[in-house]
C-alpha positions, 0 to 999 in steps of 0.5 A: 198531252199531260206530263203524266201521259208523256211519261207513260209514252216514254215508259212504253217505248223501251218495252216495245223495243225489248219485245221486238228484240226478244222475238228476233233473238228467238228467231235467230236461235231457231235458225241457229239450231237448224244450222247446227242440225244441218252441220251435224248431219253433214260430213266430209272424208278424204281417202287418199291412196298411194299407188304402187305398180308391181313392175314400175314402183310408185306411180301416183295417187288416187283420192276419194272425197266423200261428202254425206248430208242426210240421204245424199252422198257425193263422191269426187274422185281424182286420179293422177298416175304416171308410169316411167321407166329409166326416167322416160314416161310410158303412160300418163293417166288423169281423171276427175269423176263425180258419183251422186248417191241417194238413199244408197242408190247411184243416181248420177255419174260424170267422169273424164279420163285422160290417158296419154292423148286420149280423153274419154267422157262417161255419163250415167243417170238413174232411169226407173229401175235402170242406170243408163250409161253413155260413153264413146263406146256406146250406151249401156243399161245396167240395173239400179244396183250397179256399182262403179269400180271405185271402192270408197266404202264397203257398199261397193261389195253389195252388187254383182254388176260393176261399171268400169269408170274409165269407159262405162262398160258393164261387167258381171262380178262375183264377190267372195271372202270376208274373212278376218285378217290383218293388213299393213298400212303406213307401218302399222298392222290393223285388223281388216276383212279381205274380199275378192271381186272377180269379173273380167278384172280381178280385185282384192279389197281390204275393209277396216273396222269402220267399213273403209277400204284401206287397201285394194289391188287391181290385177290387170294385163300389165301387172298388179296395181296396189292402192294403199290408204295414207294415214 
């Protein structure tokens, strides 16, 4: 090999490495762009409510963590309630539930609710044009438009069929209202729309300008239970 050839080889080597490095940078840039797009498309929101009973005062917390990525939304609910009178515990309730939604349709539900010493597990899955629910109370078939009794967004108002999240039972409901009003949240008065949901159980829901339920009230046999969003 001549000195000229050797010099030519030495000059070519950096060019090859530079080309490879450039290609790698391009690939990494594409991957980073894809990761960035995915990050932008995904979002997580935590909605934590203080729970007040009309007779027993502050009884605990109710939290929805809403994760959205494209057409898929996952809602994880945690409930921790303790009813006391004169320092004595009368009722304890803890629950963990997960809803999965695809393009606005409920496709699966898994929930475990413990009330005092009793534990109830509820499961549900989309099946054709139905949503099939199983629990210790039996098997229930609801239409695809069923909504769990968990107001994590204004979408909970879009159905006339509601699933009770603690036992899986189905009930027909009627939604009315929507008039503009104001509601007190954490010492501040904010504009909202008020709705009523009537079935075997009666509910009131206040939705803010961002379609988030900032307050809801459940009227059960023991009295009114009020859920107020923490700010």
